[in-house]
C-alpha positions as CSV (number, residue, x, y, z in Angstrom):
1,M,0.0,0.0,0.0
2,R,2.9,2.3,0.9
3,K,4.4,1.8,-2.6
4,I,1.0,2.6,-4.3
5,A,0.6,5.8,-2.2
6,L,4.2,6.8,-3.2
7,L,3.4,6.2,-6.9
8,L,0.3,8.3,-6.7
9,I,2.2,11.2,-5.1
10,V,4.9,11.0,-7.9
11,L,2.2,10.9,-10.6
12,L,0.4,13.9,-9.0
13,G,3.7,15.7,-8.9
14,V,4.4,15.1,-12.5
15,A,1.0,16.2,-13.5
16,H,1.4,19.4,-11.5
17,F,4.8,20.1,-13.0
18,A,3.4,19.6,-16.5
19,N,0.6,21.9,-15.7
20,I,3.1,24.5,-14.5
21,C,5.1,24.1,-17.7
22,R,1.9,24.4,-19.8
23,C,1.0,27.6,-18.0
24,E,4.5,29.0,-18.4
25,D,4.3,28.0,-22.1
26,E,1.0,29.8,-22.5
27,E,2.4,32.8,-20.7
28,N,5.4,32.7,-22.9
29,D,3.2,32.4,-26.0
30,E,1.2,35.5,-24.8
31,L,4.5,37.4,-24.2
32,E,5.7,36.4,-27.7
33,E,2.5,37.5,-29.2
34,E,2.7,40.9,-27.3
35,E,6.4,41.2,-28.5
36,S,5.3,40.3,-32.0
37,D,2.7,43.0,-31.8
38,D,5.3,45.4,-30.5
39,V,7.6,44.5,-33.5
40,M,4.6,45.0,-35.9
41,E,4.0,48.4,-34.3
42,D,7.7,49.3,-34.7
43,E,7.5,48.2,-38.3
44,D,4.4,50.4,-38.7
45,D,6.5,53.2,-37.4
46,D,8.1,53.6,-40.8
47,T,4.9,55.1,-42.1
48,E,4.4,57.3,-39.0
49,I,5.0,61.0,-39.8
50,K,7.2,62.6,-37.2
51,E,7.7,66.3,-36.6
52,E,10.8,68.1,-35.6
53,N,10.4,71.8,-34.7
54,G,7.4,72.2,-37.0
55,V,9.1,70.4,-39.9
56,M,7.5,67.1,-41.0
57,V,10.0,64.2,-41.4
58,L,9.3,62.2,-44.6
59,T,10.7,58.8,-45.7
60,D,10.3,56.5,-48.7
61,A,7.5,54.7,-46.7
62,N,5.4,57.7,-45.7
63,F,6.0,60.2,-48.5
64,E,3.1,59.3,-50.8
65,S,0.6,59.1,-48.0
66,F,1.6,62.5,-46.6
67,M,1.4,64.2,-50.1
68,E,-2.0,62.7,-50.9
69,G,-4.7,65.5,-51.2
70,K,-2.3,68.3,-50.4
71,D,-2.2,71.4,-52.7
72,T,1.2,72.8,-51.8
73,V,4.1,71.4,-49.8
74,L,7.6,72.8,-49.3
75,V,10.2,70.0,-49.2
76,E,13.9,70.2,-48.4
77,F,16.2,67.2,-49.4
78,Y,19.2,67.2,-47.2
79,A,22.2,65.1,-46.1
80,P,23.0,64.8,-42.3
81,W,26.7,65.5,-43.0
82,C,26.1,68.5,-45.2
83,G,27.5,71.7,-43.8
84,H,25.1,73.9,-45.8
85,C,22.1,71.9,-44.6
86,K,23.2,72.3,-41.0
87,Q,23.6,76.0,-41.5
88,F,20.2,76.3,-43.2
89,A,18.3,74.2,-40.6
90,P,17.4,77.1,-38.2
91,E,16.2,79.2,-41.1
92,Y,14.1,76.3,-42.4
93,E,12.5,75.9,-39.0
94,K,11.5,79.6,-39.0
95,I,10.0,79.1,-42.5
96,A,8.0,76.2,-41.2
97,Q,6.6,78.3,-38.4
98,T,5.7,81.2,-40.7
99,L,3.9,78.9,-43.3
100,M,2.0,77.1,-40.5
101,E,0.5,80.5,-39.6
102,N,-0.6,81.0,-43.2
103,D,-4.3,80.7,-44.1
104,P,-4.6,77.9,-45.0
105,P,-1.4,76.5,-43.4
106,I,1.2,75.2,-45.8
107,P,3.1,72.1,-44.6
108,V,6.9,72.1,-44.6
109,A,8.8,68.9,-44.8
110,K,12.3,67.5,-45.1
111,V,13.7,64.3,-46.5
112,D,17.0,62.7,-45.6
113,A,18.1,62.0,-49.2
114,T,20.9,59.6,-48.0
115,V,18.2,57.3,-46.5
116,A,15.1,58.0,-48.6
117,K,16.9,57.2,-51.8
118,D,13.8,56.3,-53.9
119,V,12.2,59.7,-53.3
120,A,15.5,61.5,-53.9
121,S,16.0,59.7,-57.1
122,R,12.4,60.4,-58.2
123,F,13.0,64.1,-57.9
124,D,16.6,64.0,-59.4
125,V,18.2,65.2,-56.2
126,S,22.0,65.5,-56.9
127,G,23.2,68.2,-54.4
128,Y,22.3,69.3,-50.8
129,P,20.2,71.1,-49.8
130,T,17.7,70.8,-52.6
131,I,14.5,72.7,-52.2
132,K,11.3,71.9,-54.1
133,I,7.8,73.2,-53.9
134,L,5.3,70.4,-54.7
135,K,2.1,71.7,-56.3
136,K,-0.5,69.0,-56.4
137,G,2.5,66.5,-56.3
138,E,4.3,68.1,-59.2
139,P,7.7,69.6,-58.4
140,V,8.5,73.3,-58.8
141,D,12.2,74.0,-58.6
142,Y,13.3,76.7,-56.2
143,D,16.6,78.6,-57.1
144,G,16.2,81.8,-55.1
145,D,17.9,83.0,-51.9
146,R,17.9,80.6,-48.9
147,T,16.2,83.2,-46.7
148,E,12.9,83.0,-44.9
149,Q,11.5,86.1,-46.7
150,A,12.5,84.8,-50.3
151,I,11.3,81.3,-49.8
152,V,8.0,82.1,-48.0
153,A,7.1,84.6,-50.7
154,R,7.7,82.0,-53.5
155,V,5.8,79.3,-51.7
156,K,2.8,81.7,-51.1
157,E,2.9,82.6,-54.8
158,V,2.8,79.0,-55.8
159,A,0.0,78.2,-53.3
160,Q,-2.4,80.6,-55.0
161,P,-5.5,78.7,-56.3
162,D,-5.0,80.1,-59.8
163,W,-1.2,79.6,-60.1
164,Q,0.0,77.8,-63.1
165,P,3.6,76.8,-64.0
166,P,5.0,79.1,-66.8
167,P,4.9,77.6,-70.2
168,E,7.9,75.6,-71.2
169,A,10.4,78.0,-72.9
170,T,12.2,75.1,-74.7
171,L,10.8,74.6,-78.2
172,V,9.7,71.1,-79.2
173,L,10.9,70.4,-82.7
174,T,9.5,67.6,-85.0
175,K,9.8,66.8,-88.7
176,D,7.0,69.2,-89.3
177,N,8.7,72.3,-87.9
178,F,12.4,71.5,-87.6
179,D,13.7,72.9,-90.9
180,E,11.6,76.0,-90.8
181,T,12.7,76.8,-87.3
182,V,16.4,76.3,-87.6
183,N,16.6,77.8,-91.1
184,N,15.0,81.1,-89.9
185,A,17.0,81.4,-86.7
186,D,20.1,83.6,-86.6
187,I,21.2,81.2,-83.9
188,I,19.5,78.3,-82.0
189,L,20.6,75.5,-79.7
190,V,19.1,72.2,-80.3
191,E,19.2,69.2,-77.9
192,F,18.8,65.7,-79.3
193,Y,17.6,63.5,-76.5
194,A,16.1,60.1,-75.5
195,P,13.4,60.0,-72.9
196,W,15.0,57.1,-71.1
197,C,18.4,58.6,-70.9
198,G,19.6,59.5,-67.4
199,H,22.0,62.3,-68.6
200,C,19.1,63.8,-70.6
201,K,16.9,63.8,-67.5
202,R,19.6,65.5,-65.5
203,L,20.1,68.1,-68.2
204,A,16.4,68.8,-68.7
205,P,15.8,71.2,-65.8
206,E,19.1,73.1,-66.4
207,Y,18.3,73.4,-70.1
208,E,14.8,74.7,-69.4
209,K,16.0,77.3,-67.0
210,A,18.6,78.5,-69.6
211,A,15.8,78.6,-72.2
212,Q,13.7,80.8,-69.9
213,E,16.6,83.2,-69.3
214,L,17.7,83.4,-72.9
215,S,14.1,83.9,-74.0
216,Q,14.2,87.2,-72.1
217,R,17.4,88.3,-73.9
218,S,17.2,91.0,-76.6
219,P,17.2,89.6,-79.2
220,P,16.2,86.2,-77.7
221,I,18.2,83.1,-78.2
222,P,15.9,80.1,-78.6
223,L,16.6,76.6,-77.2
224,A,14.9,73.6,-78.6
225,K,14.8,69.8,-78.2
226,V,14.2,66.9,-80.4
227,D,13.2,63.4,-79.3
228,A,15.7,61.5,-81.3
229,T,14.0,58.2,-80.6
230,V,10.9,59.4,-82.5
231,E,12.5,61.8,-85.0
232,N,14.9,59.2,-86.4
233,D,15.4,60.9,-89.7
234,I,16.4,64.2,-88.2
235,A,18.8,62.5,-85.8
236,S,20.3,60.5,-88.5
237,R,20.8,63.5,-90.8
238,F,22.9,65.2,-88.1
239,E,24.8,62.0,-87.1
240,V,23.4,61.8,-83.6
241,S,24.9,58.8,-82.0
242,G,24.6,59.4,-78.2
243,Y,22.4,61.3,-75.8
244,P,22.2,64.2,-75.1
245,T,23.7,65.6,-78.3
246,L,23.6,69.4,-78.6
247,K,24.1,71.3,-81.8
248,I,24.1,75.0,-82.7
249,F,22.4,76.1,-85.9
250,R,22.9,79.4,-87.6
251,R,20.5,79.9,-90.5
252,G,20.3,76.1,-90.9
253,K,24.0,75.5,-90.8
254,M,25.1,73.2,-88.0
255,F,28.0,73.7,-85.5
256,D,29.0,71.5,-82.7
257,Y,28.2,72.6,-79.1
258,N,31.2,72.2,-76.8
259,G,29.9,74.3,-73.9
260,P,28.7,73.6,-70.3
261,R,25.6,71.7,-69.4
262,E,24.2,73.7,-66.5
263,K,22.1,76.8,-66.6
264,F,24.6,79.6,-66.1
265,G,27.2,77.9,-68.3
266,I,24.7,77.5,-71.2
267,V,23.5,81.1,-70.9
268,D,27.1,82.5,-70.9
269,F,28.2,80.2,-73.7
270,M,25.2,81.0,-75.9
271,N,25.5,84.8,-75.3
272,E,29.1,84.5,-76.4
273,Q,28.1,82.4,-79.5
274,A,25.5,85.0,-80.5
275,G,28.1,87.7,-80.9
276,P,30.3,88.1,-83.9
277,P,33.1,85.5,-84.2
278,S,35.6,88.2,-85.2
279,K,36.3,91.5,-83.4
280,Q,37.0,94.6,-85.4
281,V,40.4,96.4,-84.9
282,Q,40.7,100.0,-86.0
283,A,44.1,101.1,-84.6
284,V,47.6,99.9,-85.5
285,K,48.6,99.9,-81.8
286,Q,46.1,97.1,-81.1
287,V,47.7,94.8,-83.5
288,Q,51.3,95.8,-82.5
289,E,50.5,94.9,-78.8
290,L,49.1,91.5,-79.8
291,L,52.3,90.8,-81.8
292,K,54.5,91.9,-79.0
293,D,53.0,90.3,-76.0
294,G,50.7,87.6,-77.4
295,D,50.9,83.9,-76.7
296,D,49.0,82.8,-79.8
297,A,48.8,83.3,-83.5
298,V,47.3,86.7,-84.5
299,I,44.7,86.3,-87.2
300,V,43.4,89.4,-89.0
301,G,41.1,89.6,-92.0
302,V,41.7,92.7,-94.1
303,F,38.7,94.0,-96.0
304,S,37.6,97.3,-97.7
305,S,33.8,96.6,-97.0
306,E,31.5,93.8,-95.8
307,D,31.8,92.1,-99.2
308,A,31.7,88.5,-100.3
309,A,35.3,87.9,-99.1
310,Y,34.3,89.3,-95.6
311,E,31.3,87.0,-95.5
312,T,33.3,83.9,-96.3
313,Y,35.8,84.9,-93.6
314,I,33.1,85.3,-91.0
315,E,31.5,82.0,-91.8
316,A,34.8,80.3,-91.6
317,C,35.4,81.9,-88.2
318,N,32.1,80.8,-86.8
319,S,32.8,77.1,-86.4
320,L,36.3,77.6,-85.1
321,R,35.5,80.5,-82.7
322,E,36.4,78.3,-79.7
323,D,39.8,77.4,-81.1
324,F,41.1,80.8,-82.3
325,T,40.7,84.5,-81.6
326,F,39.7,86.3,-84.8
327,R,40.0,89.9,-85.8
328,H,39.2,91.9,-88.9
329,T,39.8,95.5,-90.0
330,F,38.7,98.0,-92.6
331,S,41.6,100.3,-91.8
332,A,44.2,101.1,-94.4
333,E,46.8,101.8,-91.7
334,V,46.4,98.3,-90.2
335,A,46.5,96.8,-93.7
336,K,49.8,98.7,-94.3
337,L,51.3,97.4,-91.1
338,L,50.4,93.9,-92.0
339,K,51.5,94.4,-95.7
340,A,48.2,93.2,-96.8
341,S,45.6,94.2,-99.4
342,P,41.8,94.1,-99.0
343,G,40.5,90.5,-99.2
344,H,43.6,89.0,-97.5
345,V,43.7,87.0,-94.3
346,I,47.0,87.3,-92.4
347,I,48.3,84.9,-89.7
348,S,51.3,86.3,-87.7
349,Q,53.2,84.7,-85.0
350,P,54.0,86.7,-81.8
351,E,57.6,88.0,-81.8
352,K,58.8,85.5,-79.2
353,F,58.0,82.6,-81.5
354,R,59.6,83.9,-84.7
355,S,62.7,82.3,-86.1
356,K,65.0,82.3,-89.2
357,Y,63.5,79.0,-90.3
358,E,60.0,80.2,-90.9
359,P,58.2,83.3,-92.3
360,A,56.9,85.8,-89.8
361,S,53.4,85.6,-91.3
362,S,51.3,83.8,-93.8
363,T,48.8,85.2,-96.3
364,L,45.7,83.9,-97.9
365,A,43.9,85.8,-100.6
366,V,40.1,85.2,-100.3
367,K,38.6,85.1,-103.8
368,D,35.3,84.2,-105.2
369,S,36.5,80.6,-105.7
370,T,37.8,80.4,-102.1
371,S,35.6,78.1,-100.0
372,V,34.9,78.3,-96.3
373,S,36.8,75.1,-95.8
374,D,39.8,76.5,-97.6
375,V,39.9,79.4,-95.1
376,Q,39.6,77.0,-92.2
377,E,42.4,74.8,-93.4
378,F,44.6,77.9,-93.7
379,F,43.9,78.7,-90.1
380,K,44.8,75.2,-88.9
381,K,47.9,74.9,-91.0
382,H,49.6,78.1,-89.9
383,A,48.2,78.4,-86.3
384,I,51.4,77.1,-84.5
385,P,55.0,78.2,-85.0
386,L,57.8,75.8,-85.9
387,V,58.4,75.3,-82.2
388,G,55.6,76.6,-80.0
389,H,54.9,76.6,-76.3
390,R,52.6,73.7,-75.4
391,K,50.5,74.4,-72.3
392,P,47.4,72.9,-70.7
393,S,45.4,75.9,-72.0
394,N,46.3,75.3,-75.6
395,D,47.0,71.6,-75.7
396,A,43.7,70.4,-77.0
397,K,43.4,73.2,-79.5
398,R,46.9,73.2,-81.0
399,Y,48.8,70.1,-80.1
400,T,46.6,67.1,-81.0
401,K,48.4,66.1,-84.2
402,R,50.8,63.2,-83.8
403,P,53.7,62.6,-83.8
404,L,54.4,65.4,-81.4
405,V,58.0,65.9,-80.2
406,V,58.0,67.6,-76.8
407,V,61.1,69.1,-75.0
408,Y,60.4,69.6,-71.3
409,Y,62.2,72.1,-69.1
410,G,61.6,75.2,-67.0
411,V,59.8,77.2,-69.7
412,D,59.3,80.8,-68.7
413,F,59.0,83.8,-71.1
414,S,59.0,86.5,-68.4
415,F,61.9,89.0,-68.7
416,D,64.2,87.4,-66.2
417,Y,64.0,83.9,-67.7
418,R,63.3,84.5,-71.4
419,K,67.0,84.2,-72.4
420,A,67.3,80.7,-70.9
421,T,64.0,79.6,-72.4
422,Q,65.0,80.8,-75.8
423,F,68.5,79.2,-75.5
424,W,67.0,75.7,-75.3
425,R,64.2,76.5,-77.8
426,S,66.9,77.5,-80.4
427,K,68.4,74.0,-80.2
428,V,65.0,72.5,-80.9
429,L,64.5,74.9,-83.8
430,E,67.7,73.6,-85.4
431,V,66.1,70.1,-85.6
432,A,62.5,70.9,-86.2
433,H,63.1,72.5,-89.5
434,D,64.6,69.2,-90.8
435,F,61.4,67.3,-89.9
436,P,58.5,69.3,-91.2
437,E,56.2,66.2,-91.0
438,Y,56.4,66.3,-87.2
439,T,55.1,68.9,-84.7
440,F,57.7,70.2,-82.2
441,A,56.9,72.0,-79.0
442,I,58.5,73.1,-75.7
443,A,56.6,72.5,-72.5
444,D,57.2,73.5,-68.9
445,E,58.1,70.4,-66.8
446,E,55.8,71.3,-64.0
447,D,52.8,71.7,-66.2
448,Y,53.4,68.2,-67.5
449,A,54.7,66.4,-64.4
450,E,52.3,63.5,-64.8
451,E,53.2,63.1,-68.5
452,L,57.0,63.1,-67.6
453,K,56.2,60.4,-65.0
454,S,54.4,58.3,-67.6
455,L,57.5,58.6,-69.8
456,G,59.7,57.5,-67.0
457,L,61.6,60.7,-67.0
458,S,60.4,62.5,-63.9
459,E,63.6,61.5,-62.0
460,S,66.1,61.6,-64.9
461,G,68.3,64.1,-63.3
462,E,68.5,66.1,-66.5
463,E,67.7,69.8,-66.9
464,V,66.0,69.0,-70.2
465,N,64.0,65.9,-71.2
466,V,62.5,64.8,-74.5
467,G,59.5,62.6,-75.4
468,I,57.6,61.8,-78.5
469,L,53.8,61.3,-78.4
470,A,52.9,59.1,-81.4
471,E,49.7,57.8,-82.9
472,G,47.7,55.2,-81.1
473,G,48.7,56.6,-77.7
474,K,52.2,55.3,-78.0
475,K,55.0,57.2,-76.1
476,F,58.7,57.2,-76.6
477,A,61.3,58.7,-74.2
478,M,64.8,59.8,-75.0
479,D,67.4,58.2,-72.8
480,P,68.6,60.8,-70.1
481,E,71.4,62.8,-71.7
482,E,72.5,66.4,-71.9
483,L,70.5,67.9,-74.8
484,D,72.0,69.5,-77.8
485,A,70.8,69.7,-81.4
486,D,72.7,66.5,-82.5
487,V,71.4,64.4,-79.6
488,L,67.9,65.5,-80.4
489,R,68.3,64.9,-84.1
490,D,69.6,61.4,-83.4
491,F,66.6,60.6,-81.2
492,V,64.0,61.9,-83.8
493,T,65.8,60.0,-86.6
494,A,65.7,56.8,-84.6
495,F,62.0,57.2,-84.1
496,K,61.5,57.9,-87.8
497,K,63.3,54.7,-88.7
498,G,61.2,52.7,-86.2
499,K,64.2,51.8,-84.0
500,L,62.7,53.0,-80.7
501,K,60.6,50.9,-78.3
502,P,57.5,52.6,-76.8
503,V,57.1,53.2,-73.1
504,I,54.0,51.4,-71.9
505,K,52.6,51.9,-68.4
506,S,51.4,48.4,-67.6
507,Q,50.6,46.1,-64.7
508,P,52.4,42.7,-64.9
509,V,50.9,40.3,-67.4
510,P,48.7,37.9,-65.5
511,K,50.2,34.4,-65.2
512,N,46.8,32.8,-65.2
513,N,44.1,34.6,-67.4
514,K,41.6,31.8,-67.9
515,G,38.7,33.3,-66.0
516,P,35.4,34.2,-67.6
517,V,36.5,37.9,-67.7
518,K,40.0,38.3,-69.2
519,V,42.3,40.8,-67.5
520,V,43.9,43.3,-70.0
521,V,47.0,45.2,-69.1
522,G,49.0,47.8,-71.1
523,K,51.4,45.2,-72.5
524,T,48.5,43.0,-73.7
525,F,46.0,45.6,-75.0
526,E,47.0,45.1,-78.6
527,D,47.1,41.3,-78.4
528,I,43.7,40.9,-76.8
529,V,41.5,43.9,-77.6
530,L,42.8,44.6,-81.1
531,D,42.9,40.9,-82.1
532,T,41.0,40.8,-85.5
533,E,40.1,37.2,-84.8
534,K,37.7,38.0,-82.0
535,D,35.0,40.3,-80.9
536,V,35.8,42.0,-77.6
537,L,33.7,43.7,-74.9
538,I,36.1,45.7,-72.6
539,E,35.3,47.6,-69.4
540,F,37.7,50.3,-68.4
541,Y,37.5,50.7,-64.6
542,A,39.1,52.3,-61.6
543,P,39.6,50.2,-58.4
544,W,38.2,53.0,-56.2
545,C,35.1,53.5,-58.4
546,G,31.8,52.7,-56.6
547,H,29.9,52.2,-59.9
548,C,32.6,49.8,-61.0
549,K,32.3,47.7,-57.9
550,K,28.5,47.6,-58.2
551,L,28.9,46.4,-61.8
552,E,31.3,43.6,-61.0
553,P,28.9,40.8,-60.2
554,D,26.8,41.4,-63.4
555,Y,30.0,41.7,-65.5
556,L,31.3,38.5,-64.1
557,A,28.0,36.8,-64.8
558,L,28.2,38.1,-68.4
559,G,31.6,36.6,-68.8
560,K,30.4,33.2,-67.5
561,K,27.4,33.4,-69.9
562,Y,29.6,33.7,-73.0
563,K,32.6,31.6,-71.8
564,S,31.9,29.0,-74.4
565,E,32.0,31.4,-77.2
566,K,35.5,31.0,-78.7
567,N,35.4,34.2,-80.7
568,L,34.0,36.6,-78.1
569,V,36.1,37.9,-75.2
570,I,34.6,39.7,-72.2
571,A,37.5,41.7,-70.7
572,K,38.4,44.5,-68.2
573,M,41.3,46.8,-67.7
574,D,42.3,49.0,-64.8
575,S,42.7,52.4,-66.5
576,T,44.5,54.0,-63.6
577,A,47.5,51.5,-63.9
578,N,47.7,50.8,-67.7
579,D,48.1,52.7,-70.9
580,V,45.5,52.3,-73.7
581,L,47.4,52.2,-77.0
582,D,44.6,53.4,-79.2
583,D,43.1,56.9,-79.2
584,N,39.7,55.6,-80.3
585,Y,39.2,54.1,-76.8
586,K,38.7,57.3,-74.9
587,V,38.1,56.9,-71.2
588,E,36.5,60.0,-69.6
589,G,34.8,58.3,-66.7
590,F,34.3,55.1,-64.9
591,P,33.2,52.5,-65.9
592,T,33.6,53.1,-69.7
593,I,32.7,50.1,-71.8
594,Y,33.4,49.5,-75.5
595,F,32.6,46.8,-77.9
596,A,35.5,46.1,-80.4
597,P,34.1,44.2,-83.4
598,S,36.6,41.8,-85.1
599,N,36.2,43.7,-88.4
600,S,36.5,47.3,-87.0
601,K,39.0,47.4,-84.1
602,H,39.7,51.1,-84.5
603,K,36.0,52.1,-84.5
604,P,34.8,50.6,-81.2
605,I,31.1,51.0,-80.2
606,K,30.6,52.7,-76.9
607,F,28.0,51.2,-74.5
608,E,25.7,54.2,-73.6
609,G,22.3,54.4,-72.3
610,G,21.6,50.7,-71.9
611,D,20.9,48.8,-68.6
612,R,24.1,47.7,-66.8
613,T,22.7,44.2,-66.3
614,V,23.5,40.8,-67.7
615,D,20.4,41.2,-70.0
616,G,21.3,44.8,-71.0
617,F,24.9,43.9,-71.9
618,S,23.8,40.7,-73.6
619,K,21.5,42.6,-75.9
620,F,24.3,45.1,-76.7
621,V,26.8,42.3,-77.4
622,E,24.4,40.3,-79.6
623,E,23.4,43.4,-81.5
624,H,27.0,44.2,-82.6
625,A,28.7,40.8,-82.5
626,T,30.2,39.6,-85.8
627,M,31.4,36.1,-84.7
628,L,28.9,34.6,-82.3
629,S,28.3,30.9,-83.0
630,H,24.6,31.6,-82.6
631,K,22.2,34.5,-81.8
632,R,20.1,34.1,-78.7
633,D,16.5,34.3,-79.8
634,E,15.2,35.3,-76.4
635,L,17.2,38.6,-76.7
C-alpha cells in the first residue's frame, strides 16, 4: 500500500509540474504575441509621420501618404553630414513656423536623401540642400535665396489657387517644324535626347532654366529639343549617336556645341556664341600689342567693306571660334602694317615665336573661288609656329596632331628667364626645320609632371628631357642625356626609322588569365583587344570607383554566360594603372565600356544608355557581334 501511495504522489507531482510548464508556455506564448505585436507596431513606425520643430520628417515609406490630397508642400532634401544643410536648418524651421500660420497652413517637410533614396531619385536630387515646392504632387524648382523672406514669398505665390507653371520655354521640334525653325533662326541651340536617358533627365531642368533666361534676352536666343527616338530621320541627318547631343544652328548651318551643361554655363556660352566670331580692330597699336605680348597666332582679316570675301571669312570663323581669336579690319593703316591688301587674311606669330627657319606671317587671298573650308584649313595649317609653347590651356586646340616631339624644361618667357628659355628652344628649332612632317613644342616640366612620369623621365636628373607622343597613344622617351641639337636629331631620326621601343605603363601580365573575364594590361591591350580574330567587350574601370564595384557581379556573370564562345572575349582593364594604346578608346569616366568588333577594331562602339545588367549587356553584345556561333532568340 505504501508503494502505491508513493506512486500516486509521484504521478500527481508530474501532472502538477506539466501543468506549470503548460501555464508558463501559455504565458510565454502570450508574451511572444505581445512582443510580436510590438515589433509590428515598430515596423508600422516607418509610415508614421514625425515632426521636428514644425518640420515634417518624410521617408520612402510615408512620402506618398503624406502628399495625398495636399495642394502645396515645401520640401527640403538634405544630407545629415552636409554643412550647408546644418547651417540652413534654423532658417528652415522659421519658414515652417511662418507657413504654419498662413491661411490655410502650408506644410513644410524634409527628406534625408541619403536614406530615402527612392524619393530623392524620383526628384533627381544631386546636391544638398535641394529645395522643391510640390504643387499637387508636381515639383516646382526653387533657385532663389535661402532666406525666410524669399522662400516664404515664393511658396505663397505657388500656393495661390489660380497659379500655373510658366509655359515651357524650350521649343519642341519635330519633322513638321524642324527645318523651318532652324533655317529662320540667326542662332538656335538644339538638344537631341532620348526619354529614357539618365544624362538627358539631369540636363532637362538646367536646359529649361537656360531657355527661360535666354528667351528674355534682346534679341532672344531660342533653345529647342528633339526626341531622337521618335524623329529618327532628323537625328540620322545630323549624325546623332549618343544622348544628349547638342548642336548650334545658324540659319540652318550646323555647328558642334562644346559648352557647359548647366544653366549659367549654357547662358554665358550662348551669349558669347550669339556675338560676332571676329572683333574689329581699328588702330595699328592694337595689332602691335598683340604681336609683342601675345601667346597665340594673331589672325586678322583685311577688308575694304562687308563684301563676299568678308562674309566667307566670318562664316569660316564661326565654327572655329572656340579654337582661335579672330579679328578683322577695314583700316588702311592696319592693312599697311600687315603688308596686306583688302581681301587678304593674315596669320602672324607673336615676336617671341619667330625664327629664321619660318616666315613671320602667312597670307591667304580670299577670292570668289575660295571656300569656307579653304579658309579654315589655312587657319589650322599656320596656327602654330615651328616650335611653339605647349600648355594645358592650348594643348587640346593646338597640339593634338601626332607625332608630337616635346622638349620639357623650365619654360618661362618672363623678362628674367626669357633668355634661358630661348636658349633651349633655339636648339629645338635647329632640328624641327629638318622634320616638317612632325610637330615640335617646348613645355614646362611642372605643367606636365604626370606626363613626364608616364614617360619614365620624372627623375632623370637632366635639366631638359624629351619625349615623342605618337599615334595610337604610343609614347617614346629619350634616354637621359644632356641635350644639344645633335642628340635630339639622333633621337627623332631613330623614331622615324622605327628603332625605338614605346614606353608602356602596364601592370604585370597575368600568369593565369583563364577566367570568364579576361584581364587586360597595357602590354596585352594590342594582343587581346585589337585581335582581329575576336569580338571583344572591354570595361575600363578604376579600383576605387563605386559604380565599377557595383557592376562587377553582373559583368562576371556576363563573362560566364559567354565563356563557351571561342570568338568573343569579355575583358576588363584598370585604366589607372595601364596605358590604352589606341586613341579611339577614350576613357573620360568610370566605368567606360566599348565593344570592339573583329572587323572594325579602330572604330569601337561605346556602351551608352543601356541597362548595366546581364540582360542589358547581352542585348548590346548580340546586336553588334560579328562572330557569335549563334544568336540568342530570347534577346
